[in-house]
C-alpha positions in Angstrom: 98.8 44.8 104.3 99.4 48.5 105.0 96.3 50.1 103.4 98.0 53.2 102.0 100.9 51.3 100.4 98.5 48.6 99.1 96.1 51.2 97.5 99.1 52.8 95.7 100.5 49.5 94.6 97.2 48.4 93.2 96.7 51.6 91.2 100.2 51.2 89.7 99.7 47.6 89.0 96.5 48.3 87.1 98.3 51.0 85.1 101.3 48.8 84.1 99.5 45.4 83.7 98.6 46.0 80.0 102.3 46.5 79.2 103.7 43.4 81.0 104.6 40.1 79.4 104.4 36.9 81.4 107.4 35.4 79.6 109.7 38.2 80.8 111.4 38.0 84.2 110.5 40.9 86.5 113.1 42.9 88.5 112.0 45.7 90.8 113.7 48.2 93.1 112.9 51.4 95.0 113.6 53.5 98.0 111.6 54.3 101.1 107.7 54.2 100.7 108.3 53.3 97.0 110.2 50.2 98.3 107.1 49.0 100.2 105.0 49.7 97.1 107.5 47.7 94.9 107.3 44.8 97.4 103.5 44.8 97.1 103.8 45.0 93.3 106.0 41.9 93.5 103.2 40.1 95.3 100.6 41.2 92.8 102.8 40.0 90.0 103.5 36.7 91.7 99.8 36.1 92.4 99.1 36.7 88.7 101.7 34.2 87.5 104.6 36.5 86.5 108.2 35.3 86.9 109.8 37.4 89.7 113.5 37.4 89.2 114.6 39.8 92.0 113.4 42.7 94.2 116.1 44.8 95.9 114.8 47.6 98.1 116.5 50.4 100.0 115.1 51.7 103.3 111.8 49.8 103.0 109.3 50.4 105.7 107.2 47.5 107.0 104.1 46.8 105.0 102.6 43.5 106.0 101.9 41.4 109.1 103.2 38.1 110.3 100.8 36.1 108.1 101.8 38.1 105.0 105.5 37.6 105.7 105.0 33.9 106.2 102.8 33.6 103.0 105.3 35.3 100.8 108.6 34.4 102.5 109.9 32.5 99.4 109.8 35.6 97.1 113.2 36.9 96.1 113.3 40.1 98.2 116.4 41.7 99.6 116.2 44.7 101.8 119.2 47.0 102.1 119.3 49.3 105.1 121.7 51.7 106.6 122.4 50.8 110.2 120.8 53.8 111.7 118.1 54.6 109.2 114.8 55.2 111.0 112.4 54.3 108.1 112.9 50.5 108.1 111.6 50.5 111.7 108.3 52.2 110.6 105.5 51.9 111.3 106.4 51.5 114.9 104.7 49.1 117.3 101.7 50.8 118.9 98.9 49.6 121.1 96.6 49.6 118.0 98.7 47.3 115.9 99.6 45.2 119.0 95.9 44.4 119.2 95.5 43.7 115.4 98.9 42.4 114.5 102.1 44.4 114.2 103.8 45.1 110.9 106.7 42.8 109.9 109.5 42.7 107.4 110.0 39.8 104.9 113.0 39.0 102.8 116.8 38.9 103.4 118.4 42.0 104.9 121.8 43.6 104.2 122.8 46.1 106.8 125.3 48.7 105.6 127.7 49.8 108.3 130.1 52.8 107.9 133.3 51.9 106.1 133.6 48.6 104.3 131.7 46.4 106.6 128.2 45.0 106.1 125.9 42.4 107.7 123.9 39.8 105.7 120.9 38.2 107.4 118.8 35.6 105.8 115.1 36.2 106.4 114.8 34.0 109.4 117.9 35.6 110.9 116.6 39.1 110.2 113.4 38.3 112.1 115.2 37.1 115.2 118.3 39.2 115.3 117.2 42.6 114.0 117.2 45.6 116.3 114.2 45.4 118.6 112.3 48.2 117.1 111.6 51.9 116.7 110.9 52.8 120.4 113.9 50.9 121.7 116.3 52.5 119.3 114.9 56.0 118.7 118.0 57.6 120.2 120.3 55.8 117.7 118.2 56.4 114.6 118.8 59.2 112.1 116.8 60.8 109.3 120.1 61.7 107.6 120.9 58.0 107.2 117.6 57.6 105.3 118.8 59.8 102.4 119.6 57.9 99.2 122.9 59.8 98.9 124.0 58.1 102.2 123.0 54.7 100.8 125.1 55.3 97.7 128.0 56.5 99.8 127.9 53.4 101.9 127.5 51.1 98.9 130.5 52.8 97.1 132.6 52.3 100.2 131.7 48.6 100.4 132.3 48.0 96.6 136.0 48.8 97.1 136.5 46.1 99.8 133.4 44.4 101.2 133.8 42.7 104.5 130.9 40.7 105.9 130.8 40.8 109.7 128.5 38.9 112.1 125.5 40.7 113.5 126.6 40.0 117.0 129.8 42.1 116.4 128.1 45.1 114.7 128.6 47.4 117.8 132.4 47.1 117.4 132.2 48.3 113.8 129.8 51.1 114.7 132.1 52.3 117.4 135.1 52.3 115.0 133.3 54.5 112.5 131.5 56.9 114.8 131.1 60.3 113.3 
């Protein structure tokens, strides 16, 4: 687990634990680093026997390695990402984590494109089809796409008329809606 996210999640978990009831279903959500912390909270809750109903995160950075993603792959996590948001690609692959295991995502992924199109990838698809990574796509990524206002704008567009498109065709839809 990412040490910083894990330390924050553990502190929050200790603070909220006295107020939680095991017979209630837990739903979590957050954005950006808070999304990684929410995912770790989900794991703590799961390990302590709480009923996890759903976790929906926006722009979640990676927080675990391959072993963690495999261990918790059945948890109900859905990650929502704007196509060109840089944060879901963080932390980037480096020589250090290549030696000790790179960070991975877990959960299903919904990629919001401009307009009414989106892509849905089940966890195993997201692992194999997702954009190669930070360094390969740095010229396409945008900090602006990370802002929650842009997530809300894209979600509102999709709510009117959602059209699911295949991942293999996403470039066509990106070109149609280029700014």
